[in-house]
One Martini backbone bead per residue (centre of mass of N, CA, C, O) as a GRO file, in nm:
protein
  454
    1MET     BB    1   4.664  -2.364   2.021
    2LYS     BB    2   4.407  -2.257   2.149
    3LYS     BB    3   4.542  -2.040   2.325
    4ILE     BB    4   4.670  -1.881   2.091
    5PHE     BB    5   4.409  -1.824   1.941
    6LEU     BB    6   4.280  -1.658   2.168
    7LEU     BB    7   4.497  -1.443   2.189
    8CYS     BB    8   4.472  -1.340   1.898
    9THR     BB    9   4.176  -1.266   1.922
   10PHE     BB   10   4.205  -1.056   2.142
   11VAL     BB   11   4.399  -0.865   1.984
   12THR     BB   12   4.219  -0.820   1.741
   13SER     BB   13   3.993  -0.690   1.903
   14ALA     BB   14   4.164  -0.459   2.019
   15VAL     BB   15   4.226  -0.322   1.745
   16MET     BB   16   3.907  -0.259   1.689
   17LEU     BB   17   3.928  -0.098   1.953
   18THR     BB   18   3.826   0.237   2.044
   19ALA     BB   19   3.850   0.535   2.145
   20CYS     BB   20   3.764   0.845   2.156
   21GLY     BB   21   3.820   1.094   1.938
   22ASP     BB   22   3.903   1.359   1.784
   23SER     BB   23   3.864   1.573   1.516
   24ASP     BB   24   4.140   1.418   1.394
   25ASN     BB   25   4.130   1.110   1.450
   26ASN     BB   26   4.299   1.058   1.727
   27LEU     BB   27   4.338   0.748   1.805
   28LEU     BB   28   4.296   0.546   2.106
   29ARG     BB   29   4.408   0.252   2.213
   30ASP     BB   30   4.269  -0.053   2.362
   31LEU     BB   31   4.229  -0.311   2.541
   32ASP     BB   32   4.038  -0.560   2.596
   33PRO     BB   33   3.895  -0.709   2.870
   34GLU     BB   34   3.995  -1.000   2.816
   35THR     BB   35   4.294  -0.937   2.790
   36ARG     BB   36   4.332  -0.804   3.064
   37ALA     BB   37   4.240  -1.043   3.235
   38TYR     BB   38   4.463  -1.232   3.144
   39ILE     BB   39   4.706  -1.064   3.228
   40LYS     BB   40   4.636  -1.045   3.528
   41ASP     BB   41   4.630  -1.346   3.592
   42VAL     BB   42   4.922  -1.405   3.517
   43ALA     BB   43   5.081  -1.181   3.680
   44VAL     BB   44   4.964  -1.227   3.975
   45ASN     BB   45   5.042  -1.561   3.969
   46ASP     BB   46   5.346  -1.480   3.940
   47GLU     BB   47   5.657  -1.491   4.107
   48LEU     BB   48   5.830  -1.302   3.921
   49LEU     BB   49   5.614  -1.096   4.031
   50ASP     BB   50   5.682  -0.882   4.291
   51GLY     BB   51   5.538  -0.694   4.495
   52GLU     BB   52   5.483  -0.341   4.555
   53LEU     BB   53   5.333  -0.009   4.502
   54GLU     BB   54   5.308   0.308   4.624
   55ASN     BB   55   5.432   0.436   4.371
   56LYS     BB   56   5.269   0.432   4.040
   57THR     BB   57   5.450   0.665   3.913
   58ILE     BB   58   5.628   0.722   3.607
   59LYS     BB   59   5.883   0.927   3.459
   60TRP     BB   60   5.899   1.015   3.102
   61LEU     BB   61   6.172   1.107   2.890
   62SER     BB   62   6.088   1.178   2.542
   63THR     BB   63   6.014   1.140   2.190
   64TRP     BB   64   5.833   0.902   2.307
   65ASP     BB   65   5.549   0.708   2.375
   66ILE     BB   66   5.442   0.439   2.556
   67ASN     BB   67   5.181   0.521   2.505
   68PRO     BB   68   4.925   0.579   2.343
   69ASP     BB   69   4.942   0.838   2.051
   70GLY     BB   70   4.758   0.818   1.771
   71THR     BB   71   4.922   0.620   1.551
   72GLY     BB   72   4.783   0.308   1.615
   73LYS     BB   73   4.882   0.200   1.866
   74ASN     BB   74   4.882  -0.002   2.122
   75VAL     BB   75   4.889  -0.138   2.414
   76PRO     BB   76   5.141  -0.255   2.551
   77ILE     BB   77   5.195  -0.545   2.708
   78ASP     BB   78   5.394  -0.441   2.929
   79LEU     BB   79   5.210  -0.211   3.025
   80ALA     BB   80   4.971  -0.390   3.105
   81VAL     BB   81   5.121  -0.541   3.325
   82PHE     BB   82   5.185  -0.293   3.499
   83GLN     BB   83   4.888  -0.212   3.543
   84GLU     BB   84   4.771  -0.492   3.656
   85ARG     BB   85   4.992  -0.557   3.882
   86TYR     BB   86   5.063  -0.230   3.995
   87GLY     BB   87   4.903   0.023   3.888
   88GLY     BB   88   5.055   0.155   3.665
   89GLU     BB   89   5.217   0.469   3.546
   90VAL     BB   90   5.295   0.668   3.256
   91LYS     BB   91   5.456   0.976   3.246
   92TYR     BB   92   5.472   1.207   2.986
   93TYR     BB   93   5.774   1.379   2.853
   94PRO     BB   94   5.817   1.576   2.602
   95VAL     BB   95   6.084   1.578   2.342
   96SER     BB   96   6.330   1.667   2.158
   97TYR     BB   97   6.612   1.541   2.038
   98ASP     BB   98   6.804   1.800   2.071
   99GLU     BB   99   6.674   1.856   2.388
  100ARG     BB  100   6.713   1.625   2.592
  101TYR     BB  101   6.958   1.718   2.781
  102GLU     BB  102   6.863   1.995   2.855
  103LYS     BB  103   6.594   1.906   2.986
  104LEU     BB  104   6.709   1.708   3.186
  105ALA     BB  105   6.876   1.914   3.348
  106GLN     BB  106   6.635   2.090   3.429
  107TYR     BB  107   6.478   1.870   3.583
  108ILE     BB  108   6.693   1.799   3.789
  109ASN     BB  109   6.719   2.097   3.910
  110SER     BB  110   6.395   2.131   3.975
  111GLY     BB  111   6.262   1.853   4.097
  112GLU     BB  112   6.060   1.679   3.917
  113GLY     BB  113   6.138   1.356   3.891
  114ILE     BB  114   6.266   1.209   3.678
  115ASP     BB  115   6.317   0.858   3.615
  116PHE     BB  116   6.348   0.801   3.289
  117PHE     BB  117   6.572   0.693   3.011
  118SER     BB  118   6.696   0.643   2.706
  119GLY     BB  119   6.959   0.404   2.567
  120SER     BB  120   6.915   0.317   2.254
  121ASP     BB  121   7.107   0.543   2.110
  122MET     BB  122   7.402   0.532   2.245
  123ASP     BB  123   7.439   0.852   2.393
  124ALA     BB  124   7.436   0.817   2.733
  125PHE     BB  125   7.677   0.601   2.734
  126PRO     BB  126   7.892   0.726   2.979
  127LYS     BB  127   7.841   1.040   2.995
  128GLY     BB  128   7.598   1.043   3.201
  129ALA     BB  129   7.771   0.929   3.434
  130ILE     BB  130   7.995   1.140   3.441
  131LYS     BB  131   7.769   1.385   3.475
  132GLU     BB  132   7.544   1.285   3.677
  133MET     BB  133   7.247   1.208   3.542
  134PHE     BB  134   7.295   0.918   3.646
  135VAL     BB  135   7.221   0.608   3.812
  136PRO     BB  136   7.250   0.335   3.966
  137VAL     BB  137   7.071   0.000   3.961
  138ASP     BB  138   7.163  -0.216   4.183
  139ASP     BB  139   6.935  -0.152   4.412
  140TYR     BB  140   6.683  -0.258   4.197
  141ILE     BB  141   6.856  -0.472   4.022
  142ASP     BB  142   6.884  -0.831   3.957
  143PHE     BB  143   7.080  -0.990   3.717
  144SER     BB  144   7.066  -1.291   3.860
  145SER     BB  145   6.790  -1.330   3.814
  146SER     BB  146   6.556  -1.509   3.638
  147ILE     BB  147   6.448  -1.251   3.469
  148TRP     BB  148   6.773  -1.150   3.393
  149GLU     BB  149   6.991  -1.373   3.308
  150ASP     BB  150   6.985  -1.354   2.987
  151VAL     BB  151   7.113  -1.031   3.024
  152LYS     BB  152   7.369  -1.011   3.203
  153ASP     BB  153   7.607  -0.990   3.003
  154VAL     BB  154   7.510  -0.736   2.868
  155ASN     BB  155   7.503  -0.557   3.129
  156ASP     BB  156   7.815  -0.603   3.183
  157SER     BB  157   7.891  -0.402   2.936
  158PHE     BB  158   7.772  -0.142   3.137
  159ILE     BB  159   8.025  -0.076   3.313
  160TRP     BB  160   8.081   0.195   3.556
  161ASN     BB  161   8.251   0.216   3.826
  162ASP     BB  162   8.125  -0.075   3.915
  163LYS     BB  163   7.847   0.000   3.762
  164HIS     BB  164   7.513   0.000   3.673
  165TYR     BB  165   7.345   0.219   3.430
  166MET     BB  166   7.248   0.028   3.201
  167THR     BB  167   6.930  -0.119   3.103
  168ALA     BB  168   6.892  -0.424   2.943
  169VAL     BB  169   6.617  -0.595   2.827
  170SER     BB  170   6.712  -0.615   2.518
  171VAL     BB  171   6.814  -0.769   2.217
  172SER     BB  172   6.867  -0.649   1.880
  173GLY     BB  173   6.861  -0.671   1.498
  174ASP     BB  174   6.698  -0.383   1.400
  175GLY     BB  175   6.899  -0.141   1.343
  176CYS     BB  176   6.995  -0.291   1.056
  177ALA     BB  177   6.852  -0.353   0.746
  178VAL     BB  178   6.794  -0.519   0.437
  179ILE     BB  179   6.608  -0.372   0.197
  180TYR     BB  180   6.384  -0.528  -0.047
  181ASN     BB  181   6.281  -0.655  -0.371
  182LYS     BB  182   6.160  -0.949  -0.476
  183ASN     BB  183   6.114  -0.892  -0.777
  184THR     BB  184   6.393  -0.781  -0.844
  185ILE     BB  185   6.549  -1.035  -0.768
  186ALA     BB  186   6.402  -1.230  -0.965
  187GLU     BB  187   6.454  -1.073  -1.236
  188MET     BB  188   6.779  -1.118  -1.196
  189GLY     BB  189   6.826  -1.422  -1.078
  190PHE     BB  190   6.835  -1.416  -0.782
  191GLU     BB  191   6.887  -1.508  -0.473
  192ASP     BB  192   6.738  -1.490  -0.197
  193PRO     BB  193   6.860  -1.357   0.088
  194ALA     BB  194   6.702  -1.548   0.279
  195VAL     BB  195   6.825  -1.806   0.157
  196LEU     BB  196   7.120  -1.736   0.197
  197LEU     BB  197   7.103  -1.719   0.501
  198GLU     BB  198   7.018  -2.018   0.546
  199LYS     BB  199   7.299  -2.118   0.398
  200GLY     BB  200   7.541  -1.912   0.474
  201GLN     BB  201   7.561  -1.683   0.201
  202TRP     BB  202   7.529  -1.402   0.349
  203THR     BB  203   7.755  -1.174   0.216
  204TRP     BB  204   7.960  -0.949   0.092
  205ASP     BB  205   7.996  -1.103  -0.175
  206THR     BB  206   7.697  -1.136  -0.264
  207PHE     BB  207   7.627  -0.842  -0.240
  208GLU     BB  208   7.833  -0.745  -0.457
  209GLN     BB  209   7.739  -0.919  -0.695
  210MET     BB  210   7.461  -0.792  -0.722
  211LEU     BB  211   7.554  -0.505  -0.775
  212ASP     BB  212   7.723  -0.560  -1.033
  213SER     BB  213   7.462  -0.666  -1.196
  214PHE     BB  214   7.259  -0.412  -1.149
  215VAL     BB  215   7.423  -0.162  -1.189
  216ASP     BB  216   7.287   0.142  -1.376
  217ASN     BB  217   7.286   0.467  -1.352
  218ASP     BB  218   7.198   0.562  -1.646
  219ASN     BB  219   6.926   0.349  -1.595
  220GLN     BB  220   6.814   0.350  -1.301
  221LYS     BB  221   7.032   0.147  -1.143
  222TYR     BB  222   7.060   0.109  -0.807
  223GLY     BB  223   7.213   0.025  -0.507
  224ILE     BB  224   7.272   0.232  -0.245
  225ASP     BB  225   7.072   0.352   0.024
  226GLY     BB  226   7.116   0.577   0.283
  227TRP     BB  227   7.230   0.662   0.640
  228TRP     BB  228   7.340   0.354   0.783
  229PHE     BB  229   7.553   0.152   0.639
  230GLU     BB  230   7.844   0.207   0.730
  231GLY     BB  231   7.831   0.136   1.036
  232ALA     BB  232   7.702  -0.144   0.989
  233PHE     BB  233   7.947  -0.270   0.850
  234VAL     BB  234   8.146  -0.233   1.077
  235GLN     BB  235   7.985  -0.423   1.279
  236THR     BB  236   8.038  -0.696   1.116
  237THR     BB  237   8.336  -0.734   1.234
  238GLY     BB  238   8.324  -0.693   1.568
  239THR     BB  239   8.453  -0.391   1.561
  240PRO     BB  240   8.440  -0.127   1.737
  241ALA     BB  241   8.540   0.185   1.726
  242ILE     BB  242   8.420   0.205   2.027
  243GLY     BB  243   8.503   0.059   2.321
  244LEU     BB  244   8.444  -0.158   2.623
  245GLU     BB  245   8.706  -0.228   2.866
  246ASN     BB  246   8.730  -0.261   3.188
  247GLY     BB  247   8.599   0.039   3.216
  248LYS     BB  248   8.719   0.124   2.926
  249LEU     BB  249   8.795   0.306   2.666
  250VAL     BB  250   8.835   0.211   2.308
  251ASN     BB  251   9.045   0.260   2.030
  252ASN     BB  252   8.980   0.094   1.698
  253LEU     BB  253   9.075   0.250   1.430
  254ALA     BB  254   9.357   0.070   1.394
  255GLU     BB  255   9.225  -0.173   1.308
  256PRO     BB  256   9.220  -0.399   1.050
  257SER     BB  257   8.906  -0.429   1.021
  258ILE     BB  258   8.851  -0.132   0.968
  259GLU     BB  259   9.025  -0.105   0.714
  260ARG     BB  260   8.882  -0.326   0.548
  261VAL     BB  261   8.593  -0.204   0.535
  262GLN     BB  262   8.681   0.069   0.416
  263ASN     BB  263   8.802  -0.044   0.152
  264TRP     BB  264   8.540  -0.175   0.054
  265LEU     BB  265   8.365   0.081   0.043
  266TYR     BB  266   8.549   0.223  -0.161
  267LYS     BB  267   8.498   0.020  -0.388
  268LEU     BB  268   8.194   0.063  -0.412
  269SER     BB  269   8.220   0.356  -0.494
  270LEU     BB  270   8.394   0.320  -0.754
  271ASN     BB  271   8.161   0.117  -0.881
  272GLY     BB  272   7.870   0.267  -0.819
  273SER     BB  273   7.699   0.136  -0.566
  274VAL     BB  274   7.676   0.419  -0.440
  275ALA     BB  275   7.423   0.640  -0.461
  276ILE     BB  276   7.446   0.815  -0.234
  277GLY     BB  277   7.623   1.111  -0.336
  278SER     BB  278   7.609   1.099  -0.623
  279LYS     BB  279   7.579   1.256  -0.924
  280THR     BB  280   7.309   1.090  -1.018
  281TYR     BB  281   7.156   1.120  -0.717
  282GLY     BB  282   7.249   1.250  -0.464
  283TRP     BB  283   7.126   1.358  -0.120
  284THR     BB  284   6.854   1.215  -0.181
  285GLU     BB  285   6.650   0.996  -0.067
  286HIS     BB  286   6.489   0.672  -0.219
  287PRO     BB  287   6.290   0.433  -0.100
  288GLU     BB  288   6.077   0.413  -0.339
  289TYR     BB  289   6.271   0.255  -0.537
  290ILE     BB  290   6.208  -0.021  -0.436
  291GLY     BB  291   5.909  -0.036  -0.542
  292GLU     BB  292   6.017   0.049  -0.850
  293GLY     BB  293   6.300  -0.113  -0.915
  294LYS     BB  294   6.570   0.095  -0.885
  295LEU     BB  295   6.652  -0.044  -0.607
  296LEU     BB  296   6.823  -0.282  -0.426
  297PHE     BB  297   6.930  -0.129  -0.149
  298TYR     BB  298   6.796  -0.054   0.200
  299PRO     BB  299   6.950   0.040   0.472
  300CYS     BB  300   6.762  -0.008   0.782
  301GLY     BB  301   6.565   0.039   1.024
  302LEU     BB  302   6.265  -0.116   1.131
  303TRP     BB  303   6.114   0.151   1.203
  304LYS     BB  304   6.000   0.190   0.910
  305LEU     BB  305   5.778  -0.060   0.990
  306TYR     BB  306   5.652   0.093   1.257
  307SER     BB  307   5.357   0.102   1.101
  308ALA     BB  308   5.122   0.144   0.913
  309PRO     BB  309   5.098  -0.028   0.620
  310GLU     BB  310   5.033   0.218   0.431
  311ASN     BB  311   5.305   0.356   0.477
  312TRP     BB  312   5.529   0.139   0.387
  313LYS     BB  313   5.393   0.042   0.118
  314THR     BB  314   5.410   0.313  -0.033
  315VAL     BB  315   5.724   0.291  -0.048
  316PHE     BB  316   5.808  -0.038  -0.085
  317GLY     BB  317   5.573  -0.215  -0.115
  318GLU     BB  318   5.448  -0.549  -0.126
  319ASP     BB  319   5.756  -0.689  -0.199
  320ILE     BB  320   5.897  -0.712   0.068
  321GLY     BB  321   6.228  -0.740   0.210
  322PHE     BB  322   6.440  -0.875   0.486
  323VAL     BB  323   6.776  -0.855   0.622
  324PRO     BB  324   7.055  -0.879   0.743
  325MET     BB  325   7.352  -0.802   0.748
  326PRO     BB  326   7.614  -0.904   0.601
  327LYS     BB  327   7.870  -1.111   0.629
  328ASP     BB  328   8.182  -1.125   0.736
  329PRO     BB  329   8.409  -1.348   0.596
  330GLN     BB  330   8.648  -1.278   0.834
  331ALA     BB  331   8.485  -1.331   1.068
  332ASP     BB  332   8.433  -1.527   1.357
  333ASN     BB  333   8.140  -1.407   1.334
  334TYR     BB  334   7.805  -1.309   1.340
  335TYR     BB  335   7.766  -0.968   1.283
  336ILE     BB  336   7.545  -0.711   1.397
  337PRO     BB  337   7.361  -0.465   1.461
  338THR     BB  338   7.315  -0.370   1.800
  339GLY     BB  339   7.031  -0.355   1.978
  340ILE     BB  340   6.855  -0.176   2.251
  341ASP     BB  341   6.644  -0.210   2.529
  342SER     BB  342   6.705   0.085   2.714
  343TYR     BB  343   6.778   0.221   3.055
  344LEU     BB  344   6.779   0.512   3.274
  345PHE     BB  345   6.845   0.645   3.586
  346VAL     BB  346   6.756   0.934   3.725
  347LYS     BB  347   6.852   1.189   3.886
  348ASN     BB  348   6.618   1.255   4.130
  349GLY     BB  349   6.414   1.047   4.126
  350ASP     BB  350   6.101   0.948   4.255
  351ASN     BB  351   6.079   0.621   4.112
  352PRO     BB  352   6.283   0.360   4.094
  353GLU     BB  353   6.101   0.123   4.177
  354GLY     BB  354   5.900   0.157   3.941
  355VAL     BB  355   6.098   0.112   3.711
  356ALA     BB  356   6.184  -0.173   3.792
  357LYS     BB  357   5.898  -0.297   3.758
  358TYR     BB  358   5.861  -0.226   3.461
  359LEU     BB  359   6.114  -0.386   3.362
  360ASP     BB  360   6.010  -0.654   3.464
  361CYS     BB  361   5.768  -0.658   3.270
  362LYS     BB  362   5.933  -0.667   3.012
  363ARG     BB  363   6.076  -0.932   3.081
  364TYR     BB  364   5.822  -1.107   3.121
  365VAL     BB  365   5.724  -1.108   2.827
  366ILE     BB  366   5.978  -1.256   2.722
  367CYS     BB  367   5.949  -1.516   2.917
  368ASN     BB  368   5.649  -1.534   2.814
  369GLN     BB  369   5.516  -1.698   2.556
  370ASN     BB  370   5.222  -1.596   2.543
  371LEU     BB  371   5.297  -1.292   2.547
  372ARG     BB  372   5.471  -1.305   2.294
  373ASP     BB  373   5.239  -1.385   2.109
  374MET     BB  374   5.083  -1.126   2.155
  375TYR     BB  375   5.296  -0.934   2.049
  376ASP     BB  376   5.303  -1.049   1.761
  377ALA     BB  377   5.004  -0.999   1.704
  378GLN     BB  378   5.026  -0.694   1.737
  379THR     BB  379   5.226  -0.646   1.507
  380ARG     BB  380   5.053  -0.767   1.283
  381ASN     BB  381   4.807  -0.567   1.322
  382ASP     BB  382   4.939  -0.280   1.342
  383PHE     BB  383   5.170  -0.330   1.084
  384GLY     BB  384   5.123  -0.573   0.871
  385TRP     BB  385   5.272  -0.828   0.925
  386SER     BB  386   5.425  -1.109   0.846
  387ASP     BB  387   5.547  -1.410   0.929
  388GLU     BB  388   5.815  -1.368   0.779
  389MET     BB  389   5.895  -1.107   0.923
  390LEU     BB  390   5.892  -1.213   1.214
  391GLU     BB  391   6.103  -1.439   1.168
  392MET     BB  392   6.336  -1.252   1.081
  393LYS     BB  393   6.351  -1.084   1.335
  394GLU     BB  394   6.419  -1.325   1.519
  395LYS     BB  395   6.685  -1.396   1.382
  396MET     BB  396   6.824  -1.126   1.436
  397ASN     BB  397   6.808  -1.142   1.743
  398LYS     BB  398   6.975  -1.399   1.770
  399ILE     BB  399   7.238  -1.297   1.646
  400ALA     BB  400   7.278  -1.060   1.844
  401LEU     BB  401   7.281  -1.229   2.113
  402GLU     BB  402   7.523  -1.419   2.043
  403ASN     BB  403   7.689  -1.138   1.912
  404PRO     BB  404   7.746  -0.876   2.069
  405SER     BB  405   7.783  -0.524   1.948
  406PHE     BB  406   7.923  -0.217   2.078
  407ASP     BB  407   7.905   0.132   2.020
  408PHE     BB  408   8.062   0.425   2.204
  409SER     BB  409   8.085   0.695   2.052
  410LYS     BB  410   7.829   0.861   2.145
  411GLY     BB  411   7.872   0.792   2.459
  412ALA     BB  412   8.136   0.940   2.514
  413SER     BB  413   8.087   1.188   2.303
  414PHE     BB  414   8.002   1.422   2.088
  415ASP     BB  415   8.274   1.454   1.938
  416ILE     BB  416   8.331   1.159   1.888
  417GLY     BB  417   8.070   1.090   1.741
  418GLU     BB  418   8.114   1.283   1.503
  419MET     BB  419   8.390   1.190   1.399
  420VAL     BB  420   8.324   0.891   1.356
  421ASP     BB  421   8.075   0.910   1.180
  422GLU     BB  422   8.201   1.078   0.951
  423GLY     BB  423   8.451   0.901   0.899
  424LEU     BB  424   8.298   0.622   0.825
  425ARG     BB  425   8.164   0.755   0.553
  426GLN     BB  426   8.388   0.843   0.339
  427SER     BB  427   8.454   0.585   0.173
  428ALA     BB  428   8.162   0.569   0.034
  429TYR     BB  429   8.250   0.876  -0.107
  430GLY     BB  430   8.581   0.855  -0.204
  431THR     BB  431   8.762   0.832   0.061
  432PRO     BB  432   9.036   0.737   0.183
  433TRP     BB  433   9.112   0.601   0.485
  434SER     BB  434   9.390   0.725   0.539
  435GLU     BB  435   9.291   1.017   0.551
  436THR     BB  436   9.086   0.992   0.779
  437PHE     BB  437   9.263   0.867   0.996
  438ASN     BB  438   9.476   1.103   1.016
  439SER     BB  439   9.251   1.320   1.105
  440ILE     BB  440   9.111   1.155   1.374
  441TYR     BB  441   9.277   0.975   1.567
  442PRO     BB  442   9.425   1.172   1.762
  443ALA     BB  443   9.171   1.318   1.872
  444VAL     BB  444   9.024   1.068   1.983
  445GLN     BB  445   9.248   0.973   2.177
  446THR     BB  446   9.257   1.220   2.356
  447LEU     BB  447   8.960   1.201   2.455
  448ILE     BB  448   8.976   0.917   2.573
  449ASP     BB  449   9.192   0.974   2.784
  450GLU     BB  450   9.032   1.187   2.943
  451ILE     BB  451   8.799   1.005   3.027
  452ASN     BB  452   8.961   0.774   3.168
  453GLU     BB  453   9.085   0.965   3.391
  454LYS     BB  454   8.793   1.001   3.533
   0.00000   0.00000   0.00000
């Protein structure tokens, strides 16, 4: 306990220390010397991190910076391990979301030597491997080693042409959570979803019962808002719209579980439980209605809460709660949207060895309990999270790791991703699934067949 107290004290001190900012007060945080000294001592003396790097710079193309970027976040613990153990440096190449692949292709052809790219959006694999934008990682990472063995099965889910192309450092359950207002729940006499989760009773059924009791659109009592809930509910069935089995893409749109969830979403729409897109609500989302007590549920990725507390509290209020998506009562296990912290090695990269060492450092923080405690303390201080929020996120991660389920719609091709994404949304807005299925299934199957033939 004394060691953990000291670690948390180090991180708290680090949050209070900042480097000099520019005239816009764009402050860049850094860890304090004591914290860095501790990290270096741990990392240098542990045999899990071996070898040295001749080239210490790795080039990162992304919409976000791994380094502190002036938004208030500190130096991530895993980056600090990479810096202190290997003298590593991440050189950031910024790019807009829509231009990621265009810029990546330009950099590959120019010989710039971009080293790695995010796979967490699930739109890079397998199409990036098919187009030879990325290269296998098997020569640089041993997934059977002690530092990687916990996620070996997950990484074996991303094999294409007998090679690993996407490297999953960790699995998370924070891709889509149900955000709610604790006061609103209490005022309605509902049992807190967090308590229902603990009892094993947080299911589609209890979710729907709460909506039926709360929703009164004429009096500004709305049910579900947000842009992410339709696909998230599909994933609770455990059947991805597009799966990957034995190195081949599989079209699951005709599976009974997909039809069942789509019919249920259609019923929610008819009952007025889906606010977004309805006549009384419109197509503008209103997450602030959670804080105002007008909205019951806002399903969204926890990235909405990965910012300074004044940002998310202004929207959702002080009495926020969140839980994973409710369980499909007919599924064989509890499935939730599975997120991954994953990366791909870019073709013609200058330093694949350096990327492998950096990803080892990320795995090392997960494997080392003291460093994980530091990471949690950093989240608490940077984002203003409570212990309850941290514990719920950990529960969600555990559920996701026990029963991971990945949808490869966006990763198959842009066209497949668009058709499937738009198609899975329509039932929630009043279109029967049979109509959507008949319009998209043949086209999706044709494209899947073409990709598998390659």
